[in-house]
Steps between C-alpha positions, in 0.01 A plus 500: 500500500583818659310801369651839585266731695526876407603728782243757596593831654421522873343841453361696210707787355395851614438787257773772500407783730491762227269302289261446799487878567436578135201262488367625836525860371331418179212325678455806714496729199261273327269492801503893505424499132211265536365616818558890502247569772168674479481741206422861616523755219352850433436711202392843384341642172734651243304833534591518865863570407571867491581645152443170324279659233817698377730187474613382166316204365774238560525593873128498514482159366781349705377627833128409407613135432707499829182612686290217323745241648411614853136402446597131408569386855864418418717391805871535557662203330865482519680442167198555280443757238183369351155592641348180381693334768302677769757744608836667431800636700603856488751490215284262301205741534706778355646276237144393390358847487789647291508216257121530459550865402746384239819620667795287397807362662341508848724321751314250737655557843473829712888539523518457122214761442690742713810446303310545176368837607829621635698408188242702295600805711155527646552394861452769775680362806370570854700471810396478862127527592371834347184646591214499234550859441873476432610660170672180411142354443369807328546352151292183550268430213220241460637196332842528653648181645584496878783300661571377861776299664480286821155367449648153522852336489622498139775250586802528254354747269734782391217755524301527824182615329221270616169671415343693211169676442332762278411847608139609424512860607250645740132433555231780476524505878867569482639169611816366319434147389699220310424166328662166535507165687570454865422285791468751775506866386202716593237693317308746692618344821407146413765223422476369143618161360501477122500712178346819645511877545727610793564824688844654406698552828855533604634205708552560866847625596557206745392235237709288265344610169601813322354689206796552257357683207257532211512547132285487177475188289763498219356567170167608646439872433354690793647835417167671473384368838513745792688393816297418797718495815369260774417772740148459651249750377283561204651613179351691201417311176772658283725387218738634244219483243361853512129533589275720277539861588200643687345820346478781745152565646378850386160472652556748769791683340467867403456579134842537329395622158709781345378845605303707264706777365200711436381473865545809713773450766389555867606820669483711195268809496226567254562663163412860445176571313688668212716194447175279486359731232817486298521116519141478378597725207816312409335150548773390729292423812572176687252238622523401871341229682138441425529631131463869602731760346751645734653846461827518322800677675493876478652646177676824452283765325778749414526581127763323307807695442557623143871403522396139471528343169205364296561146618510598882212362685388542864362219701127442451471693162563226265123433449418869423787534246400178324148651457651824359702307249189297397306826439759639289510184274113477477348861522140354463528276814450687823803479730489323833682784673234752410219260619691446823550870530131569452387237753740644757439862423243525782764460765728754353807346652797320361491659140850565367596756243618214279149372472349835439741577212434158339130556519520834327701359226225231465230776463703686224531163307130423550402847379702482189 
């Protein structure tokens, strides 16, 4: 009995070339994710960021959390956005921090994050390789997202954006810094590998990478945050929130009290003795500094003209005429005018006919 023998192929079938390359690339990516190299990261305290005490609370919380990630020894892990995996890539780090802050609709890839900011009308494009003091960078604020191209080959992507980080502003020493994940960018001259703080620098003109722009996170209000351009140098801790107004120091300031109207003005001569006697009679002497009476200005001693009416008065005579009217209304009460006249009769100066006539009329009334 003849049993048929199955025919075996002489050689095994080969995998298609495309499938083989795909598997090889996947293995390389997996190896990079599993073995990212030695983790080298740096951090700084929140208080070391210039002006941070004036930032609104949401910005303070987001950046404080971002800095806390730099203390966990997280490496650069391609394709990860979870710190529990031991590391994250650049866009995964931004995605994780923004989602942790409660920001919604955050894209996962760096090019999609760039499109998200641009469609919100918040993107500030940068061309060429500007200097750090270029006005195009003058509106950068802490919390802004930063974008680069050319950091690696993006393949068939429509957008060439390949890297994203977050601007932290300037340190108290005046150095511009940023936060994110990288496998080679420096901080204070030392290359970092992982989730870390980095120096903010412009790429070299002869290099492939380019800094293409920055912008705030959509839906995250930073309107009260003052810009911090990345120029090197210290900045004052200022903000739009007004500080309490300082009261002027008046310790060594001259006295600004209102001048005493009764004080004698400098440069004027002394009053005549006759005027001093008259002022003591009329009771209109003024007190100067120290409580002493000062002589009143000189008064005319010419007799009043008979052509003036009964109601006409000359300056300084009001007190005497009031005393005469009091004497007429109360004959038993001695008049102030006669008392003053008797006290001042020793000097013999300053008496007017008006007073003498009034005193004679008083005598007649007293005698009657």
